[in-house]
C-alpha positions, 0 to 999 in steps of 0.5 A, a space after each residue: 363564065 370561065 375561070 380567070 386564075 386559081 387560088 392555090 390553097 396551102 401551096 407551102 406543102 408541096 416543095 417549090 421544085 415540084 411546082 416549078 417542075 410539075 404544076 405550073 407548067 401543066 396550068 400554063 400549058 391548058 391556059 394556052 391551049 383554052 385561051 392562045 396567047 392570052 392564057 399567058 395572063 392566067 393568074 395564079 396565087 399562092 397561100 404560103 402562110 408565115 404567121 410571123 412578122 419576120 422578113 423571111 418565116 422564122 429564117 427558113 427560105 423554103 417556108 416563105 411566101 416570096 420564095 415560091 415565086 422564083 424559078 430554080 436556080 440549078 438542075 435537081 434529080 430527075 426523081 422528084 422526091 429526091 429533087 424535093 430534098 436536094 431543093 430543100 437542102 440546097 436553099 436552106 444551106 445559102 440561107 436568107 442572105 443568098 436568095 435573089 432579090 428584084 426591083 421588079 415593084 420599084 420606080 427608078 427615081 421617078 421613071 418605070 421600067 420594064 420589070 424583068 420576069 425571066 426568073 418567075 416562077 409562074 406563082 404569085 402569093 398572098 402577101 401574108 406580112 401585110 395581112 398580119 399586120 393589117 390591125 394598123 394600116 400603117 404598120 401593114 405598109 412598113 412590114 409590106 414594103 420591107 419584104 419588096 425586094 424579095 418577091 419576084 414582083 411584089 406588085 402582083 401580090 394579093 393584099 387582104 385584111 382578112 379572110 375565111 381562115 384569118 384576121 390579122 395577127 393569126 386572130 381567129 375572129 373577123 376583123 373588128 378594128 372599127 369602121 374608120 380603120 377599115 376605110 384607111 385600110 381599104 384606101 391603102 390597099 386600092 392605092 398601094 402595089 399589090 392586088 386587093 382583096 375583099 372577103 365577102 361582106 367586110 364593106 358592111 363589116 358583117 360578122 365583125 369580131 366573130 369567130 371565123 371557124 370553130 369547126 363542128 361546135 358551133 353553128 355555121 350562122 353565127 361564125 365568120 363563115 355564115 351565109 352572106 346571100 340575104 344582104 344581097 337579095 333584091 335588085 339593083 340598076 347599075 348605070 356605070 362601073 361603081 355607080 347604083 342607079 336604083 336598088 331595091 330589098 335588103 340590097 339597098 340597105 347593103 349599098 348605103 352602108 359608108 364602107 360600100 360607098 367608100 369602096 365604090 369610089 376607090 374602085 372608080 379611083 383605081 380603074 381610071 388611073 393605071 398606076 394604081 392598077 399596075 405601077 410600081 411605086 417609090 417612097 423616095 423624097 416623100 416625107 411628112 406622112 408614113 403612108 405616102 408614095 409615088 407610082 407610075 406605070 408606062 407601057 405602049 401609049 399609056 404613061 401615069 403617074 401618080 402622087 398618093 397619101 393616105 390619112 396625112 399631109 404629105 410632101 413630094 419633093 423631086 417630082 416632074 414638073 407640071 399640072 397635077 389633079 386630085 382624083 378626089 378632090 379635083 384640085 389642080 396644082 402647077 408644079 414647077 420646083 419639083 414639089 407638091 404637098 398634098 394636105 389631107 386629114 381624116 382617117 381613111 381620106 386620100 390625095 391622089 395628084 395624078 400628072 397631065 402627061 402628052 396623051 395621058 391627061 389626068 382625070 380631076 376629080 372621079 366620083 362625088 364625096 362620101 364619108 370618107 374620100 372628100 
């Protein structure tokens, strides 16, 4: 099938200058040799684990996730060991206040701008700060936003609630916040900046509350890493992206789970609206709900602008006039005074009002009502 990207485990244990000087150029070279110009899209993201709520990991720039998304700012010794020490000392002395910033993830008003990746290292990262705070979606959203100007481009952050290592707040158990909380987390992840990532089984709350890794002291089958394949046994006929025509066996039960229905529709909505996939965002002129934002992506013949609110009603002011269509309900609004209020209730419910633009008409309602999106 080929390889689309690499997850770099424990990337923080190799100095950034070594990544930038040795490994990342080699990865890029092989991707180009194998895939031609398409190889430039080869995706690399690193695990730089920072189990704190700080923007910078205990004030240490060299141990912070966003640090690894940038190129070096000066030349170092040709000897790799000396270069690593020089880089560490240089950046620690400059400190957090002297690190580069970027608006690559942010709209300028309502306008998308071409991101500047000239200083991008080639490595994206797991969004550890959002992960740490996903015990509550609003908390994850607030903490994520607070760090976004310090990444080269937070649009490419990998966002997850739990993984094969940890749950939120450095818990060693799989997330057990409840189905409604999971639905809210998913609604945020699938519409906010970043790349949503789901640990296998979370769509049925598989092994919720189970210890993820207890080493040799317990059977694998009782942990959060237990074998999941039994839940996929059977057959499925798909009639379209995210649409199940028929299913039999254990997988039919899996596909009937409320969070599976939820994530299927979220996938269809995200796929249909480019602003949700690659768009920059802004909270300027947004009021009434903590988790609400504008997103836009413009490139070539594509221009996609969306107003998003998760779990609560929000008012958007200063937005372009025109016709907006909600991807969840199909509701149509004509804005003439730059203001739109999107009414929504229910945890995990969502409104995505998409602007009709020349050559880019809004889709309107996408999918059918489910347990959360309605």
